[in-house]
C-alpha positions as a printed Julia matrix, in Angstrom:
310×3 Matrix{Float64}:
 29.35  -8.18   -4.32
 28.97  -4.35   -4.17
 29.83  -2.47   -6.59
 32.11   0.07   -6.85
 30.03   2.83   -6.16
 27.71   1.02   -3.0
 31.78   0.5    -1.25
 32.18   4.06   -1.14
 28.98   5.55   -0.91
 28.69   3.66    2.1
 32.21   4.82    3.04
 31.57   8.26    3.07
 28.68   7.44    5.44
 31.7    6.04    7.66
 34.1    9.0     7.2
 31.47  11.73    7.52
 30.23   9.85   10.89
 34.1    9.53   12.36
 34.39  13.04   11.66
 32.03  15.01   13.28
 32.17  12.73   16.78
 36.59  13.5    16.83
 35.53  17.34   15.81
 32.92  17.24   18.28
 34.8   15.81   20.76
 37.46  18.04   20.76
 35.17  21.04   20.29
 33.56  20.13   24.24
 30.45  22.43   23.17
 29.46  22.63   20.06
 26.99  19.24   18.65
 27.3   19.11   14.77
 23.2   19.55   13.17
 22.05  17.31   10.62
 20.32  17.99    7.55
 18.95  15.57    5.12
 18.22  17.01    1.96
 16.36  15.53   -1.66
 17.52  17.16   -4.51
 15.14  17.41   -7.46
 16.9   16.05  -10.09
 17.78  12.73   -8.69
 19.77  11.54   -5.11
 19.95  13.76   -2.17
 22.72  13.73    1.14
 23.58  14.47    4.59
 24.23  17.96    5.86
 26.21  18.82    8.84
 26.98  22.01   10.6
 28.88  22.62   13.59
 28.81  26.31   14.43
 30.05  28.85   17.76
 31.93  26.18   19.38
 34.12  26.61   21.49
 36.8   25.32   18.76
 35.13  25.64   15.56
 33.34  29.17   15.19
 31.88  27.01   11.52
 32.56  24.06    9.76
 30.41  21.31    7.6
 31.02  17.75    6.58
 28.76  16.6     3.81
 27.88  13.55    2.41
 25.96  13.77   -0.96
 24.82  10.79   -3.62
 23.12  12.34   -6.54
 22.1   10.76  -10.25
 20.43  12.37  -13.04
 20.98  13.62  -16.28
 24.18  16.28  -16.57
 22.49  19.82  -18.1
 24.75  20.63  -21.14
 26.73  22.98  -19.38
 28.77  20.64  -16.95
 28.73  18.24  -20.35
 30.75  20.76  -22.14
 32.38  21.2   -19.13
 33.71  17.37  -18.24
 33.63  17.49  -22.3
 31.08  13.77  -21.75
 29.63  12.39  -24.51
 26.52  11.56  -22.24
 23.94  12.59  -19.67
 23.19  10.08  -17.22
 25.57  10.61  -14.33
 25.78   9.49  -11.07
 28.45  11.18   -8.17
 29.29  11.03   -4.67
 31.04  12.61   -2.52
 32.29  14.05    0.88
 33.1   17.62    1.54
 34.1   19.51    4.7
 35.68  22.56    5.62
 36.04  23.61    9.29
 37.0   27.3    10.53
 38.08  27.39   13.75
 38.02  30.51   16.72
 41.49  30.7    17.28
 43.69  32.94   14.03
 46.21  30.4    15.13
 44.36  26.72   14.18
 44.67  26.56   10.66
 41.23  26.38    8.41
 40.81  22.85    6.74
 39.36  21.44    3.18
 39.31  18.33    2.23
 36.81  16.21   -0.1
 36.68  12.79   -1.36
 34.24  11.68   -4.26
 33.57   9.31   -7.34
 31.75  10.45  -10.48
 30.14   7.7   -12.77
 28.8    8.31  -16.87
 26.09   6.34  -18.8
 24.78   5.3   -22.17
 21.23   5.83  -22.79
 20.91   1.84  -22.04
 22.6    2.58  -18.49
 25.71   0.99  -19.41
 28.95   2.15  -17.89
 31.33   4.39  -19.96
 33.32   6.37  -17.62
 34.72   6.65  -14.35
 36.81   8.08  -12.12
 37.79   9.54   -8.81
 38.65  12.93   -7.25
 38.97  15.03   -4.27
 42.08  15.69   -1.5
 42.96  17.83    1.53
 44.69  20.96    1.97
 45.32  23.55    4.6
 44.14  26.86    4.64
 46.45  28.89    7.81
 46.52  31.84    9.21
 50.28  31.66   10.63
 52.74  29.54    9.91
 54.12  26.79   12.32
 56.97  24.91   10.66
 56.02  21.82   12.6
 51.87  21.95   11.14
 52.98  22.01    7.84
 55.77  19.5     8.02
 52.82  17.14    9.91
 49.76  17.68    7.26
 51.96  16.99    4.76
 54.41  14.07    5.89
 51.01  12.51    7.37
 48.84  12.31    3.86
 53.12  11.56    2.05
 52.82   8.44    4.35
 49.3    7.31    2.49
 50.2    7.75   -0.45
 53.49   6.26   -0.3
 51.57   2.97    1.07
 50.66   3.08   -3.41
 53.07   4.83   -5.15
 55.93   7.13   -4.12
 55.16   8.95   -7.29
 51.79   9.76   -6.1
 52.44  12.57   -2.78
 55.13  14.77   -5.43
 52.57  14.32   -7.9
 49.16  15.43   -6.04
 50.79  18.05   -3.9
 52.03  19.84   -7.51
 48.35  19.72   -8.53
 47.71  21.04   -5.36
 49.31  23.98   -5.38
 48.36  24.78   -9.29
 44.72  24.38   -8.22
 44.25  26.34   -4.41
 46.43  29.22   -6.61
 44.37  32.66   -6.51
 45.52  33.57  -10.38
 44.36  37.93   -9.47
 45.87  37.94   -6.08
 48.8   35.33   -8.02
 48.77  33.8    -4.29
 48.07  30.67   -3.24
 44.85  30.06   -0.58
 46.94  28.16    1.56
 50.28  26.04    2.37
 48.51  23.04    0.07
 48.51  19.79    0.56
 47.34  16.93   -1.84
 44.77  17.41   -4.77
 43.67  14.92   -7.3
 41.47  14.51  -10.06
 40.28  12.26  -13.31
 41.55   9.01  -11.27
 40.77   6.74  -14.11
 40.7    3.07  -13.98
 42.73   1.28  -16.74
 45.8   -1.05  -17.37
 48.13  -0.16  -14.47
 45.15   0.78  -12.21
 41.82  -0.72  -11.5
 39.25   0.71  -10.44
 39.95  -1.05   -7.32
 42.57   0.0    -6.87
 41.95   3.39   -7.25
 39.03   2.87   -3.89
 41.53   1.91   -2.26
 43.96   4.69   -2.73
 41.35   7.7    -1.64
 39.62   5.48    1.18
 43.19   5.76    3.04
 44.1    8.95    2.2
 40.25   9.99    3.57
 41.38   7.77    6.48
 44.49  10.04    7.76
 42.44  13.59    7.4
 41.82  13.1    11.16
 45.78  11.82   12.15
 46.17  15.04   10.23
 44.75  17.44   11.35
 43.51  16.95   15.47
 47.32  17.09   16.42
 47.2   20.47   15.31
 44.51  21.51   16.48
 45.22  20.17   19.64
 48.59  22.57   19.89
 46.88  25.41   18.38
 43.84  26.11   19.81
 44.41  27.17   23.55
 47.32  29.78   20.72
 45.9   33.32   23.07
 45.37  35.86   20.19
 44.08  39.78   20.19
 41.97  41.74   18.05
 44.82  42.26   15.66
 45.27  38.73   15.37
 41.6   38.28   14.52
 41.87  41.04   11.76
 44.19  39.46    9.91
 42.39  35.94    9.97
 39.37  37.96    8.32
 41.45  39.87    5.84
 42.52  35.92    5.17
 39.28  34.19    5.11
 38.04  37.37    1.93
 41.1   35.17    0.25
 39.45  31.48    1.19
 35.74  33.33   -0.29
 37.72  34.61   -2.86
 38.78  31.47   -4.86
 35.78  29.04   -3.37
 33.01  31.65   -5.31
 34.99  31.83   -8.96
 37.83  28.83   -8.95
 35.77  25.98   -6.98
 35.12  23.24   -8.94
 33.01  21.69   -6.33
 31.86  24.7    -5.58
 30.59  25.4    -9.78
 29.6   21.82  -10.37
 27.05  22.08   -7.23
 25.41  25.31   -8.72
 25.17  24.43  -11.69
 23.34  20.88  -11.45
 20.83  22.45   -8.8
 22.42  21.52   -5.74
 21.3   22.62   -2.2
 22.78  25.9    -2.33
 22.97  26.33    1.14
 24.98  22.81    1.11
 27.14  24.42   -1.45
 28.12  27.13    0.42
 28.74  25.81    4.23
 32.77  26.53    2.92
 32.14  30.29    3.89
 33.95  31.68    7.04
 30.61  33.15    9.6
 33.14  36.52    8.74
 35.38  37.86    6.76
 37.28  41.37    5.68
 38.11  43.23    2.8
 40.56  45.97    2.95
 41.44  48.42    0.77
 45.54  47.75   -0.68
 46.58  45.9     2.58
 49.7   44.62    3.3
 51.28  43.06    6.48
 54.54  45.14    8.08
 57.85  43.51    6.82
 59.28  41.34    9.39
 56.1   40.21   10.92
 54.57  36.94   11.65
 51.56  38.04    8.88
 54.32  38.95    6.51
 56.35  35.24    7.24
 52.78  33.5     6.24
 52.59  35.01    2.61
 56.49  34.22    2.92
 54.99  30.47    2.85
 52.86  30.31    0.92
 55.71  30.14   -1.5
 56.73  27.63    0.83
 56.84  24.4    -1.56
 58.72  21.76    0.49
 57.72  21.5     3.95
 58.78  18.16    4.24
 62.79  18.28    4.38
 62.76  22.35    4.52
 62.03  23.53    7.92
 62.14  27.28    8.33
 60.62  29.72    6.02
 63.04  32.21    6.55
 65.43  30.14    3.98
 62.7   31.41    1.41
Protein backbone atom coordinates (compact mmCIF):
# COMPACT_ATOMS: atom_id res chain seq x y z
CA UNK A 1 0.00 0.00 0.00
CA UNK A 2 1.09 3.57 -0.65
CA UNK A 3 2.31 5.57 2.34
CA UNK A 4 0.79 8.93 3.26
CA UNK A 5 3.72 10.77 1.73
CA UNK A 6 3.50 8.76 -1.48
CA UNK A 7 -0.24 9.41 -1.78
CA UNK A 8 0.16 13.13 -1.14
CA UNK A 9 3.09 13.43 -3.53
CA UNK A 10 1.00 11.85 -6.27
CA UNK A 11 -1.92 14.13 -5.39
CA UNK A 12 0.00 17.41 -5.59
CA UNK A 13 1.40 16.56 -9.01
CA UNK A 14 -2.09 15.72 -10.26
CA UNK A 15 -3.50 18.93 -8.75
CA UNK A 16 -0.71 20.98 -10.33
CA UNK A 17 -1.65 19.64 -13.76
CA UNK A 18 -5.38 20.27 -13.23
CA UNK A 19 -4.84 23.84 -12.06
CA UNK A 20 -2.43 24.74 -14.84
CA UNK A 21 -4.74 23.31 -17.48
CA UNK A 22 -7.72 25.29 -16.13
CA UNK A 23 -5.79 28.56 -15.86
CA UNK A 24 -4.40 28.21 -19.39
CA UNK A 25 -7.92 27.66 -20.70
CA UNK A 26 -9.14 30.74 -18.86
CA UNK A 27 -6.29 32.90 -20.11
CA UNK A 28 -6.70 31.79 -23.71
CA UNK A 29 -3.24 33.03 -24.70
CA UNK A 30 -0.32 32.31 -22.41
CA UNK A 31 0.90 28.85 -21.45
CA UNK A 32 2.80 27.68 -18.41
CA UNK A 33 6.53 27.20 -18.84
CA UNK A 34 7.90 24.26 -16.84
CA UNK A 35 11.23 24.19 -15.06
CA UNK A 36 12.30 21.04 -13.23
CA UNK A 37 14.99 21.54 -10.61
CA UNK A 38 17.01 19.59 -8.07
CA UNK A 39 17.79 20.63 -4.51
CA UNK A 40 21.45 20.13 -3.53
CA UNK A 41 20.49 18.70 -0.14
CA UNK A 42 18.01 16.20 -1.57
CA UNK A 43 14.92 16.16 -3.76
CA UNK A 44 13.65 18.82 -6.11
CA UNK A 45 10.55 20.21 -7.71
CA UNK A 46 8.57 21.33 -10.72
CA UNK A 47 8.09 25.07 -11.19
CA UNK A 48 5.45 26.19 -13.66
CA UNK A 49 5.19 29.87 -14.53
CA UNK A 50 2.63 31.76 -16.62
CA UNK A 51 3.30 35.35 -17.68
CA UNK A 52 2.15 38.16 -19.98
CA UNK A 53 -1.21 36.53 -20.61
CA UNK A 54 -4.55 38.03 -21.55
CA UNK A 55 -5.86 37.40 -18.04
CA UNK A 56 -2.88 36.47 -15.88
CA UNK A 57 0.02 38.90 -15.74
CA UNK A 58 2.17 36.53 -13.70
CA UNK A 59 1.59 33.34 -11.78
CA UNK A 60 3.26 30.23 -10.55
CA UNK A 61 2.00 26.76 -9.64
CA UNK A 62 4.88 24.87 -8.05
CA UNK A 63 5.38 21.46 -6.53
CA UNK A 64 8.33 20.34 -4.46
CA UNK A 65 9.40 17.06 -2.91
CA UNK A 66 12.50 17.55 -0.77
CA UNK A 67 14.36 15.71 1.93
CA UNK A 68 17.61 15.80 3.86
CA UNK A 69 18.73 17.44 7.07
CA UNK A 70 17.26 20.57 8.61
CA UNK A 71 19.63 23.44 9.35
CA UNK A 72 19.85 24.43 13.00
CA UNK A 73 17.81 27.60 12.50
CA UNK A 74 14.87 25.60 11.13
CA UNK A 75 15.10 23.01 13.91
CA UNK A 76 14.74 25.84 16.39
CA UNK A 77 11.86 27.42 14.44
CA UNK A 78 9.97 24.11 14.27
CA UNK A 79 10.85 23.12 17.82
CA UNK A 80 12.26 19.89 16.37
CA UNK A 81 14.58 17.50 18.15
CA UNK A 82 15.37 15.58 14.98
CA UNK A 83 17.20 16.75 11.90
CA UNK A 84 16.17 14.34 9.14
CA UNK A 85 13.09 15.50 7.23
CA UNK A 86 10.85 14.99 4.24
CA UNK A 87 8.54 17.68 2.87
CA UNK A 88 6.28 17.87 -0.15
CA UNK A 89 3.73 20.40 -1.24
CA UNK A 90 2.08 22.53 -3.88
CA UNK A 91 2.19 26.29 -3.73
CA UNK A 92 0.58 28.79 -6.07
CA UNK A 93 0.17 32.52 -6.44
CA UNK A 94 -1.71 34.07 -9.36
CA UNK A 95 -1.52 37.81 -10.14
CA UNK A 96 -4.17 38.75 -12.74
CA UNK A 97 -3.75 41.65 -15.12
CA UNK A 98 -7.15 43.28 -14.49
CA UNK A 99 -7.25 45.05 -11.09
CA UNK A 100 -10.85 43.91 -10.62
CA UNK A 101 -9.72 40.28 -10.57
CA UNK A 102 -8.23 39.32 -7.20
CA UNK A 103 -4.84 37.82 -6.60
CA UNK A 104 -5.13 34.33 -5.15
CA UNK A 105 -2.79 32.17 -3.10
CA UNK A 106 -2.99 28.55 -1.98
CA UNK A 107 -0.64 25.93 -0.69
CA UNK A 108 -0.99 22.41 0.67
CA UNK A 109 1.96 20.63 2.23
CA UNK A 110 3.03 17.58 4.22
CA UNK A 111 6.04 17.24 6.52
CA UNK A 112 7.76 14.28 8.19
CA UNK A 113 10.59 14.09 10.74
CA UNK A 114 12.75 11.02 11.39
CA UNK A 115 15.16 9.87 14.06
CA UNK A 116 18.77 8.91 13.30
CA UNK A 117 17.68 5.39 12.31
CA UNK A 118 15.14 6.75 9.84
CA UNK A 119 12.06 5.96 11.94
CA UNK A 120 9.12 8.36 11.57
CA UNK A 121 8.77 10.40 14.77
CA UNK A 122 6.48 13.26 13.69
CA UNK A 123 4.31 14.32 10.78
CA UNK A 124 1.78 17.01 9.95
CA UNK A 125 -0.19 18.72 7.20
CA UNK A 126 -0.52 22.43 6.59
CA UNK A 127 -1.90 24.82 4.03
CA UNK A 128 -4.90 26.85 3.02
CA UNK A 129 -6.17 29.31 0.44
CA UNK A 130 -6.83 33.04 0.59
CA UNK A 131 -8.03 35.85 -1.65
CA UNK A 132 -6.48 39.30 -2.08
CA UNK A 133 -8.80 41.60 -4.04
CA UNK A 134 -8.02 45.18 -5.04
CA UNK A 135 -11.68 46.11 -5.42
CA UNK A 136 -14.48 44.54 -3.43
CA UNK A 137 -17.48 42.64 -4.73
CA UNK A 138 -19.46 41.10 -1.90
CA UNK A 139 -20.61 38.15 -4.00
CA UNK A 140 -17.02 37.22 -4.80
CA UNK A 141 -15.97 37.10 -1.18
CA UNK A 142 -19.10 35.15 -0.28
CA UNK A 143 -18.50 32.63 -3.07
CA UNK A 144 -14.85 32.06 -2.16
CA UNK A 145 -15.53 31.56 1.53
CA UNK A 146 -18.68 29.47 1.01
CA UNK A 147 -16.86 27.08 -1.31
CA UNK A 148 -14.10 26.55 1.25
CA UNK A 149 -16.63 26.18 4.05
CA UNK A 150 -18.52 23.46 2.18
CA UNK A 151 -15.28 21.48 1.79
CA UNK A 152 -14.48 21.88 5.49
CA UNK A 153 -17.99 20.97 6.61
CA UNK A 154 -17.69 17.54 4.97
CA UNK A 155 -15.22 16.71 7.74
CA UNK A 156 -16.29 18.87 10.68
CA UNK A 157 -18.44 21.97 11.09
CA UNK A 158 -15.78 23.22 13.48
CA UNK A 159 -13.05 23.37 10.85
CA UNK A 160 -14.16 26.39 8.81
CA UNK A 161 -14.58 28.85 11.71
CA UNK A 162 -11.37 27.61 13.30
CA UNK A 163 -9.26 27.74 10.14
CA UNK A 164 -10.83 31.00 8.96
CA UNK A 165 -9.82 32.63 12.22
CA UNK A 166 -6.29 31.28 11.83
CA UNK A 167 -6.20 32.71 8.30
CA UNK A 168 -7.28 36.16 9.49
CA UNK A 169 -4.58 36.06 12.15
CA UNK A 170 -1.84 34.70 9.90
CA UNK A 171 -2.25 37.02 6.89
CA UNK A 172 -1.91 40.11 9.03
CA UNK A 173 0.68 42.75 8.18
CA UNK A 174 1.62 43.76 11.70
CA UNK A 175 3.66 46.83 10.78
CA UNK A 176 0.72 48.13 8.69
CA UNK A 177 -1.93 46.97 11.17
CA UNK A 178 -4.06 45.57 8.36
CA UNK A 179 -4.87 42.23 6.78
CA UNK A 180 -3.33 41.33 3.43
CA UNK A 181 -6.68 40.44 1.89
CA UNK A 182 -10.09 39.06 2.82
CA UNK A 183 -8.73 35.71 3.93
CA UNK A 184 -9.99 32.21 3.44
CA UNK A 185 -8.72 29.33 5.54
CA UNK A 186 -5.30 28.52 6.96
CA UNK A 187 -4.15 25.52 8.97
CA UNK A 188 -0.86 24.12 10.16
CA UNK A 189 0.52 21.29 12.28
CA UNK A 190 -2.44 18.98 11.63
CA UNK A 191 -0.97 15.91 13.31
CA UNK A 192 -2.53 12.45 13.61
CA UNK A 193 -3.86 11.69 17.08
CA UNK A 194 -6.48 9.53 18.79
CA UNK A 195 -9.31 11.54 17.21
CA UNK A 196 -7.98 12.07 13.68
CA UNK A 197 -5.69 9.73 11.75
CA UNK A 198 -3.10 10.77 9.20
CA UNK A 199 -5.37 9.29 6.51
CA UNK A 200 -8.26 11.46 7.71
CA UNK A 201 -6.11 14.59 7.53
CA UNK A 202 -4.99 13.54 4.06
CA UNK A 203 -8.63 13.30 2.96
CA UNK A 204 -9.40 16.71 4.44
CA UNK A 205 -6.46 18.48 2.81
CA UNK A 206 -7.10 16.91 -0.59
CA UNK A 207 -10.80 17.82 -0.42
CA UNK A 208 -9.85 21.44 0.24
CA UNK A 209 -7.31 21.34 -2.57
CA UNK A 210 -9.94 20.00 -4.94
CA UNK A 211 -12.19 23.05 -4.44
CA UNK A 212 -9.53 25.63 -5.28
CA UNK A 213 -10.61 25.88 -8.90
CA UNK A 214 -14.37 26.04 -8.15
CA UNK A 215 -13.63 28.74 -5.56
CA UNK A 216 -11.53 30.95 -7.83
CA UNK A 217 -12.35 30.44 -11.51
CA UNK A 218 -15.95 31.77 -11.35
CA UNK A 219 -14.61 35.02 -9.85
CA UNK A 220 -12.09 35.34 -12.68
CA UNK A 221 -14.81 34.78 -15.24
CA UNK A 222 -17.03 37.47 -13.70
CA UNK A 223 -14.31 40.16 -13.50
CA UNK A 224 -11.70 39.57 -16.21
CA UNK A 225 -13.41 41.84 -18.77
CA UNK A 226 -14.27 44.63 -16.32
CA UNK A 227 -13.06 47.98 -17.75
CA UNK A 228 -10.28 49.72 -15.83
CA UNK A 229 -8.16 52.86 -15.92
CA UNK A 230 -4.60 53.85 -15.04
CA UNK A 231 -5.85 54.94 -11.61
CA UNK A 232 -7.20 51.44 -11.00
CA UNK A 233 -3.79 50.05 -11.94
CA UNK A 234 -2.09 52.53 -9.62
CA UNK A 235 -4.18 51.28 -6.70
CA UNK A 236 -3.48 47.69 -7.69
CA UNK A 237 0.24 48.50 -7.58
CA UNK A 238 -0.01 50.02 -4.11
CA UNK A 239 -1.85 46.98 -2.76
CA UNK A 240 0.61 44.66 -4.46
CA UNK A 241 3.27 46.46 -2.45
CA UNK A 242 1.54 45.23 0.70
CA UNK A 243 1.59 41.72 -0.75
CA UNK A 244 5.35 41.93 -1.26
CA UNK A 245 5.87 43.18 2.29
CA UNK A 246 3.97 40.26 3.78
CA UNK A 247 5.68 37.60 1.69
CA UNK A 248 9.19 38.82 2.39
CA UNK A 249 8.73 39.50 6.11
CA UNK A 250 6.17 37.02 7.44
CA UNK A 251 5.40 34.18 5.04
CA UNK A 252 6.48 30.84 6.56
CA UNK A 253 6.87 29.08 3.23
CA UNK A 254 9.16 31.80 1.89
CA UNK A 255 11.28 31.76 5.05
CA UNK A 256 11.45 27.96 5.12
CA UNK A 257 12.52 27.78 1.49
CA UNK A 258 15.22 30.40 1.85
CA UNK A 259 16.60 28.88 5.06
CA UNK A 260 16.69 25.30 3.73
CA UNK A 261 18.64 26.13 0.57
CA UNK A 262 15.52 26.14 -1.57
CA UNK A 263 15.45 27.34 -5.16
CA UNK A 264 15.23 31.15 -5.01
CA UNK A 265 13.44 31.59 -8.35
CA UNK A 266 10.69 29.18 -7.30
CA UNK A 267 10.36 30.69 -3.84
CA UNK A 268 10.08 34.28 -5.07
CA UNK A 269 7.70 33.49 -7.91
CA UNK A 270 4.97 34.73 -5.52
CA UNK A 271 6.02 38.34 -6.08
CA UNK A 272 4.16 40.40 -8.68
CA UNK A 273 5.82 41.79 -11.79
CA UNK A 274 5.16 45.36 -10.67
CA UNK A 275 4.26 47.01 -7.37
CA UNK A 276 4.22 50.54 -5.95
CA UNK A 277 5.15 52.28 -2.73
CA UNK A 278 3.81 55.81 -2.36
CA UNK A 279 4.50 57.86 0.73
CA UNK A 280 1.55 57.88 3.17
CA UNK A 281 -1.02 57.09 0.49
CA UNK A 282 -4.61 57.20 1.77
CA UNK A 283 -7.68 56.48 -0.38
CA UNK A 284 -10.33 59.19 -0.63
CA UNK A 285 -13.20 58.78 1.87
CA UNK A 286 -16.17 57.05 0.28
CA UNK A 287 -14.17 55.76 -2.69
CA UNK A 288 -14.07 52.22 -3.98
CA UNK A 289 -10.51 52.04 -2.70
CA UNK A 290 -11.63 53.07 0.78
CA UNK A 291 -14.27 50.35 0.61
CA UNK A 292 -11.50 47.80 0.20
CA UNK A 293 -9.81 49.01 3.38
CA UNK A 294 -13.09 48.49 5.23
CA UNK A 295 -13.41 45.05 3.72
CA UNK A 296 -10.06 44.01 5.16
CA UNK A 297 -11.71 44.28 8.58
CA UNK A 298 -14.74 42.33 7.38
CA UNK A 299 -15.01 38.93 9.04
CA UNK A 300 -18.24 37.13 8.18
CA UNK A 301 -18.33 36.79 4.40
CA UNK A 302 -21.08 34.20 4.38
CA UNK A 303 -23.79 35.74 6.54
CA UNK A 304 -23.23 39.49 6.01
CA UNK A 305 -23.69 40.98 2.59
CA UNK A 306 -22.68 44.63 2.53
CA UNK A 307 -19.34 46.16 3.44
CA UNK A 308 -21.22 49.36 4.28
CA UNK A 309 -22.59 47.55 7.32
CA UNK A 310 -19.13 47.89 8.91
